[in-house]
KOLZA-865242 format. One record per residue (C-alpha): residue in one letter; residue number from 1; x, y, z. Coordinates in steps of 0.05 Angstrom, whole numbers, m for minus. Layout:
BEGIN
+------+------+--------+--------+--------+
| resn | resi |      u |      v |      w |
+------+------+--------+--------+--------+
|    A |  NUM |      X |      Y |      Z |
...
+------+------+--------+--------+--------+
//
This chain:
BEGIN
+------+------+--------+--------+--------+
| resn | resi |      u |      v |      w |
+------+------+--------+--------+--------+
|    M |    1 |    135 |    m87 |    m61 |
|    F |    2 |    140 |   m140 |   m116 |
|    E |    3 |    196 |   m101 |   m153 |
|    N |    4 |    237 |   m164 |   m167 |
|    L |    5 |    178 |   m208 |   m186 |
|    S |    6 |    148 |   m153 |   m229 |
|    D |    7 |    213 |   m143 |   m267 |
|    R |    8 |    222 |   m218 |   m280 |
|    L |    9 |    150 |   m230 |   m300 |
|    G |   10 |    150 |   m168 |   m343 |
|    Q |   11 |    210 |   m192 |   m383 |
|    T |   12 |    180 |   m261 |   m393 |
|    L |   13 |    111 |   m237 |   m413 |
|    R |   14 |    138 |   m183 |   m461 |
|    G |   15 |    174 |   m239 |   m497 |
|    L |   16 |    106 |   m273 |   m510 |
|    S |   17 |     63 |   m211 |   m521 |
|    G |   18 |     85 |   m202 |   m594 |
|    K |   19 |     76 |   m275 |   m615 |
|    A |   20 |     27 |   m288 |   m671 |
|    R |   21 |     12 |   m356 |   m641 |
|    L |   22 |     29 |   m394 |   m577 |
|    S |   23 |     62 |   m462 |   m583 |
|    E |   24 |     75 |   m513 |   m528 |
|    D |   25 |    149 |   m497 |   m534 |
|    N |   26 |    145 |   m422 |   m523 |
|    V |   27 |     92 |   m429 |   m468 |
|    S |   28 |    135 |   m482 |   m432 |
|    A |   29 |    196 |   m437 |   m436 |
|    A |   30 |    156 |   m378 |   m409 |
|    M |   31 |    128 |   m420 |   m352 |
|    R |   32 |    198 |   m442 |   m332 |
|    D |   33 |    217 |   m368 |   m326 |
|    V |   34 |    153 |   m354 |   m287 |
|    R |   35 |    167 |   m412 |   m240 |
|    M |   36 |    237 |   m387 |   m226 |
|    A |   37 |    211 |   m316 |   m215 |
|    L |   38 |    160 |   m341 |   m164 |
|    L |   39 |    211 |   m385 |   m128 |
|    E |   40 |    260 |   m326 |   m124 |
|    A |   41 |    203 |   m284 |    m95 |
|    D |   42 |    200 |   m337 |    m38 |
|    V |   43 |    131 |   m362 |    m58 |
|    A |   44 |    115 |   m429 |    m26 |
|    L |   45 |    131 |   m488 |    m73 |
|    P |   46 |     60 |   m519 |    m72 |
|    V |   47 |     32 |   m451 |    m93 |
|    V |   48 |     83 |   m444 |   m149 |
|    K |   49 |     68 |   m514 |   m176 |
|    S |   50 |     m7 |   m504 |   m175 |
|    F |   51 |     m2 |   m435 |   m206 |
|    T |   52 |     43 |   m455 |   m264 |
|    E |   53 |      3 |   m517 |   m280 |
|    K |   54 |    m63 |   m478 |   m283 |
|    V |   55 |    m33 |   m423 |   m327 |
|    K |   56 |     m1 |   m472 |   m375 |
|    S |   57 |    m65 |   m513 |   m380 |
|    R |   58 |   m107 |   m452 |   m396 |
|    A |   59 |    m54 |   m422 |   m443 |
|    M |   60 |    m55 |   m484 |   m487 |
|    G |   61 |   m131 |   m484 |   m490 |
|    Q |   62 |   m174 |   m469 |   m551 |
|    V |   63 |   m192 |   m398 |   m528 |
|    V |   64 |   m120 |   m373 |   m529 |
|    A |   65 |   m103 |   m410 |   m593 |
|    S |   66 |   m159 |   m375 |   m630 |
|    A |   67 |   m149 |   m307 |   m597 |
|    L |   68 |   m134 |   m247 |   m641 |
|    N |   69 |    m72 |   m233 |   m599 |
|    P |   70 |    m50 |   m297 |   m563 |
|    G |   71 |      7 |   m262 |   m527 |
|    E |   72 |    m40 |   m212 |   m494 |
|    A |   73 |    m90 |   m267 |   m479 |
|    F |   74 |    m34 |   m304 |   m443 |
|    V |   75 |    m19 |   m243 |   m400 |
|    K |   76 |    m94 |   m239 |   m383 |
|    I |   77 |    m91 |   m312 |   m359 |
|    V |   78 |    m31 |   m298 |   m315 |
|    H |   79 |    m68 |   m238 |   m285 |
|    E |   80 |   m131 |   m279 |   m271 |
|    E |   81 |    m91 |   m335 |   m238 |
|    L |   82 |    m52 |   m286 |   m194 |
|    V |   83 |   m119 |   m258 |   m171 |
|    E |   84 |   m144 |   m329 |   m157 |
|    V |   85 |    m82 |   m345 |   m115 |
|    M |   86 |    m90 |   m283 |    m72 |
|    G |   87 |   m166 |   m285 |    m67 |
|    R |   88 |   m218 |   m261 |   m116 |
|    A |   89 |   m238 |   m197 |    m81 |
|    N |   90 |   m225 |   m156 |    m18 |
|    D |   91 |   m255 |   m187 |     44 |
|    A |   92 |   m279 |   m129 |     87 |
|    L |   93 |   m283 |   m132 |    163 |
|    N |   94 |   m348 |   m160 |    189 |
|    L |   95 |   m372 |   m112 |    242 |
|    A |   96 |   m446 |   m131 |    240 |
|    T |   97 |   m458 |   m146 |    313 |
|    T |   98 |   m482 |   m112 |    376 |
|    P |   99 |   m431 |    m58 |    394 |
|    P |  100 |   m376 |    m62 |    412 |
|    A |  101 |   m353 |   m107 |    354 |
|    I |  102 |   m290 |   m140 |    382 |
|    V |  103 |   m229 |   m148 |    338 |
|    L |  104 |   m174 |   m192 |    368 |
|    I |  105 |   m103 |   m181 |    341 |
|    A |  106 |    m53 |   m238 |    344 |
|    G |  107 |     19 |   m248 |    319 |
|    L |  108 |     91 |   m260 |    336 |
|    Q |  109 |    133 |   m209 |    373 |
|    G |  110 |    163 |   m157 |    325 |
|    S |  111 |    111 |   m170 |    270 |
|    G |  112 |     81 |   m100 |    279 |
|    K |  113 |     18 |   m118 |    319 |
|    T |  114 |     14 |    m56 |    363 |
|    T |  115 |     26 |     m9 |    305 |
|    T |  116 |    m26 |    m47 |    264 |
|    V |  117 |    m77 |    m37 |    321 |
|    A |  118 |    m67 |     38 |    316 |
|    K |  119 |    m70 |     37 |    240 |
|    L |  120 |   m134 |     m4 |    241 |
|    A |  121 |   m165 |     44 |    292 |
|    L |  122 |   m150 |    103 |    247 |
|    Y |  123 |   m177 |     66 |    186 |
|    L |  124 |   m243 |     50 |    221 |
|    K |  125 |   m248 |    120 |    249 |
|    E |  126 |   m235 |    157 |    184 |
|    R |  127 |   m264 |    111 |    131 |
|    E |  128 |   m318 |     73 |    168 |
|    K |  129 |   m336 |    131 |    216 |
|    K |  130 |   m333 |     86 |    277 |
|    Q |  131 |   m320 |    103 |    350 |
|    V |  132 |   m259 |     59 |    365 |
|    A |  133 |   m230 |     37 |    432 |
|    V |  134 |   m164 |      0 |    440 |
|    V |  135 |   m135 |    m41 |    497 |
|    S |  136 |    m70 |    m79 |    508 |
|    T |  137 |    m68 |   m147 |    543 |
|    D |  138 |      8 |   m152 |    532 |
|    V |  139 |     32 |   m153 |    604 |
|    Y |  140 |     99 |   m184 |    586 |
|    R |  141 |    135 |   m137 |    538 |
|    P |  142 |    164 |    m75 |    572 |
|    A |  143 |    127 |    m11 |    552 |
|    A |  144 |     77 |    m47 |    507 |
|    I |  145 |     18 |    m14 |    542 |
|    E |  146 |     52 |     54 |    541 |
|    Q |  147 |     66 |     46 |    466 |
|    L |  148 |     m7 |     33 |    451 |
|    A |  149 |    m29 |     91 |    495 |
|    T |  150 |     17 |    138 |    455 |
|    L |  151 |     m8 |    111 |    388 |
|    A |  152 |    m81 |    115 |    409 |
|    A |  153 |    m73 |    189 |    427 |
|    E |  154 |    m40 |    200 |    359 |
|    V |  155 |    m98 |    169 |    319 |
|    G |  156 |   m153 |    195 |    364 |
|    A |  157 |   m177 |    127 |    390 |
|    Q |  158 |   m204 |    115 |    460 |
|    F |  159 |   m150 |     82 |    502 |
|    I |  160 |   m173 |     34 |    557 |
|    A |  161 |   m118 |     31 |    610 |
|    S |  162 |    m87 |    m34 |    634 |
|    S |  163 |    m27 |    m52 |    677 |
|    T |  164 |     26 |   m107 |    681 |
|    D |  165 |     m3 |   m127 |    749 |
|    E |  166 |    m67 |   m152 |    717 |
|    Q |  167 |    m82 |   m218 |    683 |
|    P |  168 |    m97 |   m214 |    607 |
|    L |  169 |   m166 |   m245 |    617 |
|    D |  170 |   m185 |   m195 |    671 |
|    I |  171 |   m162 |   m137 |    626 |
|    A |  172 |   m203 |   m164 |    568 |
|    E |  173 |   m267 |   m172 |    608 |
|    R |  174 |   m260 |   m102 |    639 |
|    A |  175 |   m245 |    m72 |    571 |
|    V |  176 |   m310 |    m99 |    541 |
|    A |  177 |   m351 |    m69 |    598 |
|    E |  178 |   m315 |     m3 |    593 |
|    A |  179 |   m322 |      0 |    517 |
|    K |  180 |   m397 |     m7 |    526 |
|    T |  181 |   m401 |     51 |    576 |
|    R |  182 |   m361 |     93 |    527 |
|    F |  183 |   m408 |     75 |    469 |
|    A |  184 |   m351 |     49 |    427 |
|    D |  185 |   m372 |     16 |    361 |
|    V |  186 |   m308 |    m26 |    358 |
|    L |  187 |   m260 |    m52 |    411 |
|    I |  188 |   m191 |    m74 |    384 |
|    V |  189 |   m153 |   m119 |    432 |
|    D |  190 |    m77 |   m123 |    426 |
|    T |  191 |    m47 |   m189 |    451 |
|    A |  192 |     23 |   m211 |    473 |
|    G |  193 |     71 |   m236 |    420 |
|    R |  194 |    127 |   m287 |    428 |
|    L |  195 |    192 |   m297 |    392 |
|    A |  196 |    166 |   m365 |    368 |
|    I |  197 |    101 |   m404 |    371 |
|    D |  198 |     95 |   m440 |    438 |
|    E |  199 |     40 |   m475 |    476 |
|    A |  200 |     36 |   m423 |    532 |
|    M |  201 |     23 |   m368 |    480 |
|    M |  202 |    m29 |   m409 |    444 |
|    A |  203 |    m65 |   m428 |    509 |
|    E |  204 |    m69 |   m354 |    530 |
|    I |  205 |    m96 |   m329 |    463 |
|    R |  206 |   m145 |   m387 |    458 |
|    S |  207 |   m173 |   m369 |    527 |
|    L |  208 |   m178 |   m295 |    505 |
|    Q |  209 |   m216 |   m315 |    443 |
|    A |  210 |   m263 |   m360 |    483 |
|    V |  211 |   m279 |   m304 |    533 |
|    L |  212 |   m284 |   m246 |    484 |
|    K |  213 |   m318 |   m283 |    426 |
|    P |  214 |   m290 |   m233 |    376 |
|    I |  215 |   m325 |   m223 |    310 |
|    E |  216 |   m257 |   m217 |    277 |
|    T |  217 |   m191 |   m250 |    296 |
|    L |  218 |   m135 |   m222 |    253 |
|    F |  219 |    m65 |   m250 |    249 |
|    V |  220 |    m11 |   m197 |    236 |
|    V |  221 |     49 |   m224 |    199 |
|    D |  222 |    114 |   m192 |    175 |
|    A |  223 |    112 |   m193 |     99 |
|    M |  224 |    189 |   m193 |     96 |
|    T |  225 |    191 |   m264 |    124 |
|    G |  226 |    165 |   m291 |     56 |
|    Q |  227 |    135 |   m360 |     55 |
|    D |  228 |    152 |   m367 |    130 |
|    A |  229 |     97 |   m316 |    140 |
|    A |  230 |     47 |   m364 |    109 |
|    N |  231 |     71 |   m423 |    150 |
|    T |  232 |     67 |   m383 |    215 |
|    A |  233 |     m4 |   m360 |    197 |
|    K |  234 |    m23 |   m433 |    184 |
|    A |  235 |      3 |   m454 |    253 |
|    F |  236 |    m38 |   m399 |    286 |
|    N |  237 |    m99 |   m417 |    244 |
|    D |  238 |    m93 |   m490 |    267 |
|    A |  239 |    m96 |   m467 |    339 |
|    L |  240 |   m145 |   m409 |    331 |
|    N |  241 |   m205 |   m393 |    288 |
|    L |  242 |   m173 |   m337 |    248 |
|    T |  243 |   m218 |   m295 |    203 |
|    G |  244 |   m163 |   m260 |    165 |
|    V |  245 |    m91 |   m238 |    158 |
|    V |  246 |    m57 |   m170 |    159 |
|    L |  247 |      8 |   m165 |    119 |
|    A |  248 |     52 |   m115 |    157 |
|    K |  249 |    116 |    m82 |    131 |
|    A |  250 |     98 |    m98 |     59 |
|    D |  251 |    133 |    m35 |     35 |
|    G |  252 |    200 |    m65 |     56 |
|    D |  253 |    188 |   m130 |     18 |
|    A |  254 |    214 |   m130 |    m53 |
|    R |  255 |    196 |   m203 |    m64 |
|    G |  256 |    122 |   m211 |    m47 |
|    G |  257 |    124 |   m285 |    m29 |
|    A |  258 |     79 |   m276 |     32 |
|    A |  259 |     23 |   m242 |     m7 |
|    L |  260 |     23 |   m298 |    m58 |
|    S |  261 |     27 |   m355 |     m7 |
|    V |  262 |    m16 |   m337 |     53 |
|    R |  263 |    m85 |   m347 |     22 |
|    A |  264 |    m67 |   m413 |    m12 |
|    I |  265 |    m34 |   m443 |     50 |
|    T |  266 |    m81 |   m419 |    105 |
|    G |  267 |   m146 |   m413 |     66 |
|    K |  268 |   m157 |   m346 |    102 |
|    P |  269 |   m162 |   m280 |     65 |
|    I |  270 |   m111 |   m224 |     70 |
|    K |  271 |   m155 |   m166 |     94 |
|    F |  272 |   m105 |   m110 |    100 |
|    I |  273 |    m35 |    m92 |     78 |
|    G |  274 |     12 |    m45 |    115 |
|    M |  275 |     51 |     m1 |     66 |
|    G |  276 |     93 |     43 |    112 |
|    E |  277 |    108 |     65 |    183 |
|    K |  278 |     57 |    122 |    186 |
|    T |  279 |     m9 |    108 |    222 |
|    D |  280 |    m48 |    121 |    157 |
|    A |  281 |     m7 |     69 |    118 |
|    L |  282 |    m58 |     13 |    121 |
|    E |  283 |    m97 |     m6 |     59 |
|    P |  284 |   m152 |    m58 |     45 |
|    F |  285 |   m121 |   m116 |      6 |
|    H |  286 |   m148 |   m118 |    m65 |
|    P |  287 |   m121 |   m180 |   m101 |
|    D |  288 |   m142 |   m156 |   m171 |
|    R |  289 |   m107 |    m89 |   m162 |
|    L |  290 |    m44 |   m120 |   m134 |
|    A |  291 |    m41 |   m170 |   m191 |
|    S |  292 |    m45 |   m111 |   m240 |
|    R |  293 |     13 |    m78 |   m205 |
|    I |  294 |     55 |   m141 |   m207 |
|    L |  295 |     45 |   m144 |   m283 |
|    G |  296 |     60 |    m70 |   m293 |
|    M |  297 |    m12 |    m51 |   m307 |
|    G |  298 |    m15 |     m2 |   m250 |
|    D |  299 |    m68 |     10 |   m197 |
|    V |  300 |   m104 |     72 |   m219 |
|    L |  301 |   m165 |     58 |   m175 |
|    S |  302 |   m123 |     59 |   m111 |
|    L |  303 |    m88 |    122 |   m135 |
|    I |  304 |   m155 |    157 |   m146 |
|    E |  305 |   m182 |    134 |    m78 |
|    E |  306 |   m118 |    159 |    m44 |
|    A |  307 |   m124 |    226 |    m79 |
|    E |  308 |   m197 |    231 |    m57 |
|    R |  309 |   m176 |    221 |     15 |
|    K |  310 |   m111 |    259 |     20 |
|    V |  311 |   m113 |    317 |    m30 |
|    D |  312 |   m136 |    382 |      1 |
|    K |  313 |   m196 |    397 |    m43 |
|    K |  314 |   m203 |    469 |    m19 |
|    K |  315 |   m131 |    485 |    m37 |
|    A |  316 |   m140 |    451 |   m105 |
|    Q |  317 |   m203 |    492 |   m119 |
|    R |  318 |   m168 |    557 |    m98 |
|    L |  319 |   m110 |    542 |   m144 |
|    A |  320 |   m156 |    526 |   m203 |
|    K |  321 |   m194 |    592 |   m193 |
|    K |  322 |   m129 |    630 |   m187 |
|    I |  323 |   m100 |    603 |   m252 |
|    S |  324 |   m166 |    611 |   m289 |
|    R |  325 |   m167 |    685 |   m270 |
|    G |  326 |   m100 |    693 |   m305 |
|    K |  327 |    m56 |    696 |   m243 |
|    K |  328 |     11 |    661 |   m245 |
|    F |  329 |     27 |    594 |   m212 |
|    D |  330 |     79 |    617 |   m160 |
|    L |  331 |    128 |    581 |   m116 |
|    E |  332 |     79 |    579 |    m58 |
|    D |  333 |     32 |    540 |   m103 |
|    F |  334 |     90 |    495 |   m124 |
|    R |  335 |    106 |    482 |    m50 |
|    D |  336 |     33 |    463 |    m38 |
|    Q |  337 |     36 |    413 |    m96 |
|    L |  338 |     99 |    382 |    m67 |
|    Q |  339 |     64 |    375 |      1 |
|    Q |  340 |      2 |    343 |    m31 |
|    M |  341 |     48 |    293 |    m66 |
|    A |  342 |     83 |    277 |      0 |
|    N |  343 |     15 |    265 |     32 |
|    M |  344 |      1 |    212 |    m21 |
|    G |  345 |     65 |    174 |     m4 |
|    G |  346 |    112 |    212 |    m50 |
|    I |  347 |    127 |    207 |   m124 |
|    T |  348 |    154 |    135 |   m119 |
|    S |  349 |     88 |    110 |    m89 |
|    M |  350 |     47 |    147 |   m140 |
|    L |  351 |     87 |    123 |   m200 |
|    D |  352 |     84 |     52 |   m174 |
|    K |  353 |      9 |     55 |   m186 |
|    M |  354 |     15 |     83 |   m256 |
|    P |  355 |      8 |     34 |   m315 |
|    G |  356 |     72 |     16 |   m352 |
|    M |  357 |    120 |     48 |   m303 |
|    N |  358 |    158 |    m18 |   m295 |
|    R |  359 |    177 |    m12 |   m369 |
|    L |  360 |    216 |     52 |   m359 |
|    P |  361 |    291 |     44 |   m372 |
|    P |  362 |    330 |     31 |   m307 |
|    A |  363 |    366 |     98 |   m315 |
|    A |  364 |    300 |    135 |   m316 |
|    Q |  365 |    273 |     95 |   m256 |
|    A |  366 |    337 |    111 |   m217 |
|    R |  367 |    324 |    186 |   m227 |
|    V |  368 |    257 |    182 |   m192 |
|    D |  369 |    275 |    200 |   m121 |
|    D |  370 |    230 |    229 |    m67 |
|    G |  371 |    292 |    260 |    m36 |
|    Q |  372 |    295 |    310 |    m94 |
|    F |  373 |    225 |    334 |    m79 |
|    T |  374 |    240 |    341 |     m5 |
|    Q |  375 |    301 |    382 |    m23 |
|    M |  376 |    259 |    426 |    m69 |
|    A |  377 |    210 |    440 |    m12 |
|    V |  378 |    269 |    459 |     34 |
|    I |  379 |    295 |    507 |    m19 |
|    I |  380 |    227 |    541 |    m25 |
|    D |  381 |    221 |    545 |     51 |
|    S |  382 |    288 |    584 |     51 |
|    M |  383 |    258 |    639 |      9 |
|    T |  384 |    223 |    702 |     32 |
|    L |  385 |    148 |    711 |     21 |
|    K |  386 |    163 |    760 |    m35 |
|    E |  387 |    210 |    711 |    m70 |
|    R |  388 |    159 |    655 |    m67 |
|    R |  389 |    104 |    699 |    m96 |
|    F |  390 |    148 |    735 |   m148 |
|    P |  391 |    203 |    685 |   m169 |
|    D |  392 |    230 |    733 |   m222 |
|    V |  393 |    262 |    776 |   m167 |
|    I |  394 |    309 |    718 |   m149 |
|    T |  395 |    377 |    740 |   m177 |
|    G |  396 |    449 |    719 |   m163 |
|    S |  397 |    458 |    745 |    m92 |
|    R |  398 |    389 |    719 |    m71 |
|    K |  399 |    404 |    651 |   m101 |
|    Q |  400 |    468 |    647 |    m60 |
|    R |  401 |    430 |    665 |      4 |
|    I |  402 |    375 |    614 |    m11 |
|    A |  403 |    426 |    559 |    m26 |
|    K |  404 |    463 |    573 |     39 |
|    G |  405 |    398 |    574 |     79 |
|    S |  406 |    374 |    507 |     50 |
|    G |  407 |    442 |    472 |     54 |
|    T |  408 |    444 |    465 |    m22 |
|    H |  409 |    482 |    498 |    m80 |
|    V |  410 |    464 |    551 |   m131 |
|    P |  411 |    456 |    500 |   m189 |
|    E |  412 |    403 |    464 |   m148 |
|    V |  413 |    366 |    530 |   m137 |
|    N |  414 |    370 |    543 |   m212 |
|    R |  415 |    343 |    473 |   m227 |
|    L |  416 |    283 |    486 |   m180 |
|    L |  417 |    268 |    553 |   m214 |
|    K |  418 |    271 |    520 |   m283 |
|    Q |  419 |    224 |    464 |   m261 |
|    H |  420 |    176 |    515 |   m233 |
|    K |  421 |    176 |    552 |   m300 |
|    Q |  422 |    159 |    487 |   m336 |
|    M |  423 |    103 |    473 |   m286 |
|    Q |  424 |     77 |    545 |   m296 |
|    K |  425 |     73 |    535 |   m371 |
|    M |  426 |     37 |    468 |   m363 |
|    M |  427 |    m14 |    499 |   m315 |
|    K |  428 |    m27 |    554 |   m366 |
|    K |  429 |    m40 |    504 |   m421 |
|    V |  430 |    m86 |    461 |   m378 |
|    T |  431 |   m129 |    521 |   m359 |
|    K |  432 |   m137 |    545 |   m431 |
|    K |  433 |   m203 |    528 |   m465 |
|    G |  434 |   m202 |    454 |   m481 |
|    G |  435 |   m133 |    444 |   m451 |
|    M |  436 |   m152 |    390 |   m402 |
|    Q |  437 |   m193 |    353 |   m455 |
|    K |  438 |   m133 |    354 |   m503 |
|    M |  439 |    m88 |    326 |   m449 |
|    M |  440 |   m138 |    271 |   m433 |
|    R |  441 |   m145 |    253 |   m507 |
|    A |  442 |    m69 |    249 |   m513 |
|    L |  443 |    m66 |    202 |   m454 |
|    Q |  444 |   m123 |    159 |   m481 |
|    G |  445 |    m86 |    152 |   m547 |
|    Q |  446 |    m28 |    117 |   m515 |
|    R |  447 |    m24 |     42 |   m522 |
|    P |  448 |    m41 |      8 |   m456 |
|    P |  449 |      1 |    m49 |   m426 |
|    P |  450 |    m12 |   m118 |   m456 |
|    G |  451 |    m75 |   m152 |   m432 |
|    M |  452 |   m110 |    m87 |   m414 |
|    P |  453 |   m166 |    m53 |   m454 |
|    R |  454 |   m154 |     14 |   m486 |
+------+------+--------+--------+--------+
//
């Protein structure tokens, strides 16, 4: 997400970051580039005009003129204004009510509503430790109810059955009563979508909102529709009392216009962002972190939180003990590391959150491919237990067998073995006395991206 915008803004801001002073001419030129970058990202025109005017006004102010590094001060202003456009902080769900707290989900057909219901159920179950029940009132779309039933089973949520013979209002009332008897903390209600906004759709969802009195009414919007997403959200907000927006399919959006337009146009916060098809690919929307990623400053906090949730701590501790006792880092350990990386969304997702990665040369960025790591895992899976534990026994005939079994070639097997050796050496260095501290000092000595503290 934001790849195009990040590249364009990065080029423009790098041109200013080395300036000894900012003049009206170079700021105006930079703002023209920023304006074009935002328009190309499909950000709504009123948002673009307001954003560029505020940045220019602040950039020409006394504070920047007297700053030690005006270029970096300018980047800081752009960062702060991006945060302002998207909302100052994450707006968490408000579930402070007598159980079950009802969350009503609205949106157009195809926006990802039903999948979002399952993702939200898993999020509340795992991170908020809530008992979650889900129900579908979509009696129009074929297999909508069956789809939610399948997803509910996958994420471990309580599914309240409904049928196409019932009326949406009857389903909703029965679901509330049933959720109470099941002692559910939260009831998520999926509603019918339409191909376009129409009065029949609005009347139905208004009546559902009136009967259910949900504590949260979330509008799910397809991020790939750009500023149209913001306009659709505004139309729904005019008819309903929305409490927030969920940006779905954001991983497929290279522009980011929806994220930068929704808050300004609707006045409603973006509460969650969907970053993939898997049921765990739903994240709270943090404007400050996203602004940092747009400007190439990374999102280390999200990376750490993801590692806390998804890295197998027992395996990590076992590996640390094994290496500290002088045992070698073998191919089974390497396979575990590849799996841990895949659990965190793959190398591309991880690097996207690392500071300065957008400044890598295009050739280096092109070489970062999750497919390579998948292939490496397949090669290791084609080995015997002895070969994984004692890689030195892998000679010519074994390499040919492994390559054939994994659908690869001998050079690719050789490349894997070489990378494993390099990883083995690194592990040895890290576990030596003071090795980790030396590595951290080396990282701390690197110059951070403009606008960020050392």
